[in-house]
C-alpha positions, 0 to 999 in steps of 0.5 A: 911887099911882104918884106915891108910888113915884116920890117914894120913888125920888127921895128915897131914890135907890132903883130902882123897877120901872115898867110903861110904854108907849112907842114900843117897846110895853109893857115893864117897866123898873127906873129910879131917878128923879132929878127930876120936874115936872108932866108929866115924870119924869127917870130913869136906868137901870142900863144907861145912866147918862144921864138920860132923860125920860119922860112921866107918861102913859106910866107904867102902874104902879109897884112896888118893884124886886126885893129892895126891900121899901120900908123906907127906914130899913132901906135907909139903915142897910144903905147906911151900913154898906156906906159904912163898909166902904169 
């Protein structure tokens, strides 16, 4: 199930919420996945725009970020509308 959320974030450029365990302990982070390989997920956060690696073993769970219901078609329509206003 985690892979499904990682793929959703990567394919649609949307934030997801992940629970992860690393040297800082267990924490919840909103990330946008930029790419993946077999053992590593590369992501950016809202705070830092620099891509960071994360071992897949560190990810405990994943879910839609607050305000995102996972309807990618609706999200694309909203994004297209916003782009037309610019």
